[in-house]
C-alpha positions as CSV (number, residue, x, y, z in Angstrom):
1,M,0.0,0.0,0.0
2,R,2.8,2.4,0.9
3,S,4.6,1.8,-2.4
4,T,1.4,2.6,-4.3
5,Q,1.2,5.9,-2.5
6,V,4.9,6.7,-3.3
7,V,4.3,5.9,-7.0
8,A,1.2,8.1,-7.1
9,V,3.1,11.0,-5.6
10,L,5.9,10.6,-8.1
11,L,3.5,10.5,-11.0
12,A,1.8,13.6,-9.7
13,F,5.1,15.4,-9.8
14,M,5.9,14.2,-13.3
15,I,2.7,15.3,-14.9
16,P,3.5,19.0,-14.8
17,M,6.9,18.4,-16.3
18,A,5.5,16.3,-19.2
19,G,2.4,18.2,-20.0
20,C,-0.5,16.4,-21.6
21,M,1.6,14.5,-24.1
22,S,0.3,12.0,-26.5
23,E,1.4,8.4,-26.3
24,D,4.6,7.5,-28.1
25,S,5.3,11.2,-28.7
26,E,8.9,10.4,-29.9
27,E,7.6,8.2,-32.7
28,F,4.7,10.4,-33.5
29,E,4.6,11.9,-37.0
30,S,2.4,15.0,-37.1
31,T,0.3,15.9,-40.2
32,F,1.1,19.5,-39.4
33,V,4.1,20.6,-41.4
34,V,5.4,24.1,-41.2
35,G,5.4,25.7,-44.7
36,E,2.6,23.4,-45.9
37,P,-1.1,24.2,-46.0
38,V,-2.8,23.4,-42.7
39,P,-4.9,20.2,-42.9
40,E,-8.5,20.9,-43.7
41,L,-11.2,20.5,-41.0
42,T,-14.9,21.0,-41.1
43,A,-16.7,20.4,-37.9
44,P,-19.6,21.9,-35.8
45,N,-18.9,24.6,-33.2
46,Q,-20.4,24.8,-29.7
47,H,-23.5,26.5,-31.3
48,G,-24.0,23.8,-33.9
49,E,-22.8,25.9,-36.8
50,T,-20.5,24.2,-39.3
51,I,-17.0,25.7,-39.5
52,T,-14.4,25.1,-42.2
53,L,-10.9,26.2,-41.6
54,S,-10.3,27.1,-45.2
55,D,-13.1,29.7,-44.9
56,M,-10.7,31.7,-42.7
57,E,-8.1,32.2,-45.4
58,G,-7.3,35.9,-45.7
59,T,-6.9,36.2,-41.9
60,M,-4.2,35.3,-39.5
61,L,-5.6,32.1,-38.0
62,V,-4.6,30.7,-34.6
63,L,-5.7,27.2,-33.8
64,L,-5.7,26.0,-30.2
65,L,-5.7,22.2,-30.3
66,N,-7.0,21.0,-26.9
67,M,-8.4,18.1,-25.0
68,G,-11.0,18.1,-22.3
69,E,-10.9,18.7,-18.6
70,W,-8.7,15.7,-18.0
71,C,-5.9,17.9,-19.3
72,L,-5.3,20.7,-16.8
73,Y,-3.0,22.5,-19.2
74,C,-5.8,22.6,-21.8
75,E,-8.1,24.2,-19.3
76,Q,-5.4,26.9,-18.6
77,A,-5.0,27.5,-22.3
78,S,-8.8,28.0,-22.7
79,E,-8.9,30.3,-19.6
80,N,-6.3,32.5,-21.3
81,A,-7.6,32.4,-24.9
82,T,-9.7,35.6,-24.7
83,A,-6.7,37.6,-23.4
84,L,-4.5,36.2,-26.2
85,I,-7.2,37.1,-28.8
86,E,-7.4,40.6,-27.5
87,D,-3.6,41.0,-27.5
88,M,-3.5,39.8,-31.1
89,E,-6.2,42.1,-32.2
90,T,-4.6,45.2,-30.7
91,I,-0.9,44.5,-31.5
92,D,-1.3,44.9,-35.3
93,E,-4.2,46.5,-37.0
94,R,-3.1,45.4,-40.5
95,Y,-4.6,41.9,-40.2
96,N,-7.7,40.3,-39.1
97,V,-7.4,37.5,-36.5
98,S,-9.3,34.3,-36.5
99,F,-9.1,32.1,-33.5
100,V,-10.5,28.5,-33.4
101,E,-10.3,26.0,-30.6
102,V,-10.5,22.3,-31.7
103,L,-11.6,20.3,-28.7
104,G,-10.6,16.7,-29.0
105,S,-12.3,15.0,-26.1
106,N,-14.6,15.3,-23.1
107,A,-13.9,14.5,-19.4
108,G,-14.0,10.8,-20.2
109,S,-11.6,11.0,-23.1
110,E,-14.4,10.4,-25.6
111,A,-15.0,12.7,-28.6
112,A,-16.5,16.0,-27.3
113,N,-20.1,16.5,-28.4
114,Q,-22.0,19.8,-28.7
115,S,-23.3,19.8,-25.2
116,Y,-19.7,19.4,-23.8
117,A,-18.3,22.0,-26.2
118,M,-21.0,24.5,-25.0
119,Q,-20.3,23.7,-21.4
120,W,-16.6,24.2,-22.1
121,S,-17.3,27.5,-23.9
122,D,-19.5,28.7,-21.0
123,A,-16.9,27.7,-18.4
124,F,-14.1,29.6,-20.0
125,N,-16.3,32.4,-21.4
126,T,-15.0,32.0,-24.9
127,S,-15.9,34.3,-27.8
128,H,-14.3,32.0,-30.3
129,A,-15.5,28.9,-32.1
130,V,-15.0,25.6,-30.2
131,L,-15.1,22.8,-32.7
132,H,-16.0,19.3,-31.5
133,S,-17.1,15.9,-32.8
134,D,-15.4,12.6,-33.9
135,V,-13.8,14.5,-36.7
136,S,-12.3,17.1,-34.3
137,R,-11.0,14.3,-32.1
138,E,-9.3,12.7,-35.1
139,Y,-7.9,16.0,-36.2
140,V,-6.4,16.9,-32.8
141,S,-5.0,13.4,-32.4
142,G,-3.4,13.5,-35.8
143,V,-1.7,16.9,-35.6
144,A,-0.7,17.6,-32.0
145,V,2.2,16.0,-30.2
146,G,1.3,17.5,-26.9
147,F,-1.6,19.4,-25.5
148,P,-2.4,22.1,-25.8
149,T,-0.8,22.9,-29.2
150,Y,-1.1,26.3,-30.8
151,A,-0.8,26.7,-34.6
152,V,-0.4,29.9,-36.5
153,V,-1.7,29.9,-40.1
154,D,-1.0,32.7,-42.5
155,P,-3.7,34.4,-44.8
156,D,-2.9,31.9,-47.6
157,G,-3.7,28.9,-45.3
158,V,-0.1,27.9,-44.8
159,L,1.1,26.7,-41.4
160,R,3.8,29.0,-40.1
161,L,4.4,28.0,-36.5
162,T,3.4,25.5,-33.9
163,K,4.0,25.7,-30.2
164,D,3.1,22.9,-27.7
165,G,2.3,23.8,-24.1
166,V,0.1,26.1,-22.1
167,N,0.4,29.8,-23.0
168,K,3.4,29.2,-25.2
169,L,2.0,31.5,-28.0
170,S,2.1,35.3,-27.7
171,A,0.6,38.0,-29.8
172,E,4.2,39.0,-30.7
173,D,4.7,35.5,-32.1
174,V,1.7,36.0,-34.4
175,Q,2.9,39.5,-35.4
176,E,6.3,38.1,-36.2
177,Q,4.8,35.4,-38.5
178,Y,2.7,38.1,-40.2
179,E,5.8,40.2,-40.8
180,A,7.6,37.2,-42.3
181,Y,4.5,36.5,-44.5
182,L,4.5,40.1,-45.8
183,A,8.3,40.0,-46.5
184,E,7.7,36.9,-48.6
185,Q,5.0,38.6,-50.6
186,D,7.4,41.4,-51.8
């Protein structure tokens, strides 16, 4: 019994160091490739409206790839999403910002449904789309190595940057990618 408690305590200390990582992350091959078009996704949001990522071309798109409440880091990322969105909108008036959260699972690690996505949205007071469904779960599982993962997509739909970990993306990161995008257009 005592050894079980020791193991539980050690695991509790290891989780913050590892984050919410996917299984076999060292052997994992992501479908997200910087410099390539972002993989397409069409899924319902928390209000039941169908959202397609390619419809957001022409904007600087930030994707937040998240899991449910079993991932404490994912909750923290959602809690801070509104502040990040506001920072991105005020830092550079030359571009429109789109922000989409793709919620992969619910509390029981099953695909998030509309009810769960709405509860998630209400709990974190989100103003952005929270996509869900089996398709969203497959998307998140296929592109993210750790959770949460942020992805910055330029106005042409090309993936420019990914960052794994809670609050690893800043408005300055998005602005830097926009500046690089503009430089490439000249």
